[in-house]
C-alpha positions, -999 to 999 in steps of 0.1 A, spaced: 149 817 810 117 801 825 103 794 791 134 775 781 133 754 812 96 747 807 102 738 771 131 715 780 110 698 807 80 694 783 103 680 756 118 655 781 84 642 790 74 639 754 105 619 746 100 596 776 64 591 767 72 581 731 102 558 739 93 542 772 70 516 756 98 507 732 122 502 761 99 481 781 113 447 789 93 416 779 81 393 806 90 356 803 62 331 802 68 321 838 67 357 849 34 362 831 20 331 847 31 342 882 17 377 876 -17 362 866 -18 339 895 -10 368 919 -37 389 902 -63 361 906 -54 357 943 -59 395 947 -93 392 931 -85 411 899 -108 406 869 -95 391 837 -100 423 818 -79 442 843 -52 416 842 -52 417 804 -47 454 802 -20 454 828 -1 427 809 -5 446 776 11 476 793 40 454 803 46 443 767 29 409 768 15 400 733 -17 381 726 4 352 713 23 350 746 -9 353 766 -24 325 747 7 303 752 7 310 789 -31 303 791 -24 268 778 2 263 806 -24 273 832 
């Protein structure tokens, strides 16, 4: 009984880990711009902001487009 519960829990975490990036919502350009502005105000480095934005689904193309706005 415990092994089945453990297996189900492990399977659930694996499924969530695989599909959660696919379900991530994309940020609009204005949301990205505000996120970057807030990060700069907080003293975050560009490298840190870039990795955070990538985790949130921001593409290089979108980052370049937003950079031109800023």
